[in-house]
C-alpha positions as CSV (number, residue, x, y, z in Angstrom):
1,X,3.0,-6.0,-5.6
2,X,0.8,-8.9,-6.6
3,X,-1.8,-10.5,-4.3
4,X,-0.2,-13.9,-4.8
5,X,3.1,-12.5,-3.4
6,X,1.3,-11.0,-0.4
7,X,-0.4,-14.2,0.5
8,X,3.0,-15.8,1.1
9,X,3.8,-13.2,3.8
10,X,3.1,-13.4,7.5
11,X,0.7,-11.1,9.2
12,X,3.4,-9.1,10.9
13,X,5.1,-8.5,7.5
14,X,1.8,-7.5,6.0
15,X,1.3,-4.9,8.7
16,X,4.8,-3.6,8.1
17,X,4.1,-3.4,4.3
18,X,0.8,-1.6,4.9
19,X,2.5,0.9,7.1
20,X,5.2,1.5,4.5
21,X,2.6,2.0,1.8
22,X,0.6,4.4,3.9
23,X,3.8,6.5,4.6
24,X,4.7,6.5,0.9
25,X,1.1,7.5,-0.1
26,X,1.2,10.4,2.4
27,X,4.6,11.6,1.2
28,X,3.6,11.4,-2.5
29,X,0.3,13.3,-1.7
30,X,2.4,16.0,0.0
31,X,4.7,16.2,-3.0
32,X,1.9,16.5,-5.5
33,X,0.0,19.1,-3.4
34,X,3.2,21.3,-3.1
35,X,3.8,20.8,-6.8
36,X,7.2,19.1,-6.2
37,X,6.0,16.1,-8.2
38,X,3.5,15.6,-11.0
39,X,3.3,11.8,-10.7
40,X,-0.4,11.7,-10.0
41,X,-0.7,8.2,-11.5
42,X,1.5,6.8,-8.7
43,X,-1.1,7.8,-6.2
44,X,-3.6,5.4,-7.7
45,X,-1.0,2.6,-7.9
46,X,-0.2,3.0,-4.2
47,X,-3.8,3.2,-3.3
48,X,-4.5,-0.1,-5.1
49,X,-1.5,-1.7,-3.4
50,X,-2.9,-0.6,0.0
51,X,-6.2,-2.2,-0.9
52,X,-4.5,-5.4,-1.9
53,X,-2.6,-5.6,1.4
54,X,-5.7,-4.8,3.4
55,X,-7.6,-7.5,1.6
56,X,-5.0,-10.2,2.1
57,X,-4.6,-9.2,5.7
58,X,-8.3,-9.5,6.3
59,X,-8.4,-12.9,4.6
60,X,-5.6,-14.1,6.9
61,X,-7.2,-12.8,10.1
62,X,-10.7,-14.1,9.3
63,X,-9.8,-17.4,7.8
């Protein structure tokens, strides 16, 4: 998800998106650790998406 798309969302929707991404990251971490999946590159993508959401959320709350 792009930062420009995230900036168009409301704070409540950003919180929901952050929660969904955190759940997806946890599930993928568990799949990789139990060797059910080998998509380790997706972990980095989700982590960057989480950082983007947190950054935009912080911008909206502070400014």
